[in-house]
N, C-alpha and C positions, 0 to 999 in steps of 0.2 A: 457308243463311246463309253469307255471305262473311266470312272472317276476315283481317284484315291482320296479317301476321307482321313484326314489327320485329326486325331482326338487329343485335345489338350487334357492333361491330368494334373492334379495337385494332390499332395499327400502330406499329412501331418503325422509324424511319428513321435509320440510322447516319450520322454526319458524312460529308459528301461524296456521299451518295446522291441521285440525280436520276432522275426518270422522267416520261414523257409518256403520258397515257391519258385515257379517259373511261369512265363506267359507265352502266348502263342504268336506274338508279334515282337519285332525289335522295339526297344525303348531307348529314348534319349532323355536323360535326366539332368537337371541342374539343381544344385543345393543352394537354396536362398537364405536359409537360417539354420543355425546349429551345425551339426556334423553327421553325415550319413556314414554308416559302416556297412561294408559289403564283403562277402566271401563267396567264391564260386565253388560248387561241389554238391554231391548228392545228399549231404546231411547238414543239419543246423550246425553252424560253426562260428560261435562268438569269438573264440580265441584267435582264429585266423583271419578275422575281418580287418580289412584295410579301411582307414579313416579318410573320408572325403570332406574337407572343410567347405565353408561358404565360398561360392565362386567356382566350385568344381563342376565339371561336366562328365557324365558317364554315358557310355553306350553299352546296353545290355542286350545281346542277341536273343532272338526268339529261342525258346525251348532250352535255355541254359538254366539249370537249377542253381539257386543262389540264396544265401542268407542275407537278410537286410535288417538293420537295427539302428538304435541310437542310444547313447548314454545321456544326451541332453535333448530337450525338445527340438525337433528338426522339421523343417518344411522344405519340400522338394516340388519342383514343377517339371513337367516333361511332355513329350509328344510321342505318338505311335500311330501306325497305320491301322485302321480298324478293319473288321470288328475285333474287339479286345476281350481276352479271357485270361484271368489269373488262376493258376492251379496251385493250391496250397498243400503243404506237406501232408496233412491228414488225408487229403484226397489221393495222393500218390501211393500211400501205403494201405489203402482200404478198398481196392478195386476187386 
């Protein structure tokens, strides 16, 4: 029998933090404090990031490159099907 393992995750993004990455599994994310900023695309894109305030829910499909950041301290919680691996921008350009 195959069992699906859901991995809860929590993230703290301090004000001014920005990163570009993708992950190998779909992610479902809720913003519980602050405001999460997200832009989809192959490069870090602060200017094009959409703001998701407290109470927002996001679905981020597997293997979609995206920018994630915050202008204020932000806390998110989420769930994904494991195993989980995040690939950061520096890994994408140095293979």
